N, C-alpha and C positions, 0 to 999 in steps of 0.2 A: 301750290297754286290752285289745284283742283279743290282742295279742302277750303281754301279762302272763298272761292266762288260758291261752293255749296253753302257756306255760312251766310254769305250775302243773299243768296236766293232764299234761304230759310227765313231770314229776317224780313225780307220783302213780302213773302207769303204770309208771315205772321201779321204784318201791318194790314195787308189786304183782308185777312180773316177778321181782324178787329174792326176795320171799317165796315165790312159787311154786317157784322154783328150790331154795330151802332145803327146802321140804316134799317135793319130788320126790326128793331124795337123802338124806333123813334116815335114819340108821341104816346107811349104806353106808360102806365105807372111803374114805379121801380120794382114792385113785387112782380108784375107781369113781365117786365124785362128780365128779371132774374130767373123766373120760371122758364121762359122761352129759351134763354141762352143756356141754362142748365140742361134742358131737354134735348138740345142739339149738340151737347157734348162739351160745352165750356166748363172748365174747372172754376171753383169759387174765386181763386186768385185772378184768373183771366176775366171773369165777369166783373170783378171789382175794378180791374184796370180799364175795361170798356166803359163802365158806368161812373168812374171817378169816385169810388167809395172804398171801403175796406173789405178784405176777405171775410173778416168776422161778421160784418153787417150782412154779407151775402149768405154766409152759413146760417145765421140766425133766421133770415128770411126763408131759406130752404127748409129749415126745421118746421117753421110755421106752415109752409105750403104742404109739406108731407103730412103733418099732423091734421090739417084740414081735410086733406084727401082721404086719410085713414078713417076719419069720422064721418065721411060721406058729405062733407061740406065742400062745395067748390069755392075756393077763395078767389079764384081768378076767372074773370070773364074775358075771353079773348074776342077781339073784334071779328065780325064775320066778313068774309070776302064778298064783294058785290059780284053777281054773275055778269059775265061779259057778253054783251050782245054783239053778234058778228053779222 
């Protein structure tokens, strides 16, 4: 019984994590989305599930991102956060 509960909790946490990932990268290009989700620890398969693409597409994009970074080219421009006035 406890094992079944643990499995259900794990499944729900996985859904929440995926939803948070989707919210975090909404409105960005696919390459930007892949870079951000990878940077926060998502595996290519998980990124593919969140973005509705294949793990191979994600891996190819990650190779391009790493290659660009290695050669000093910044392939991704992340949006800047607006300072909050309090």
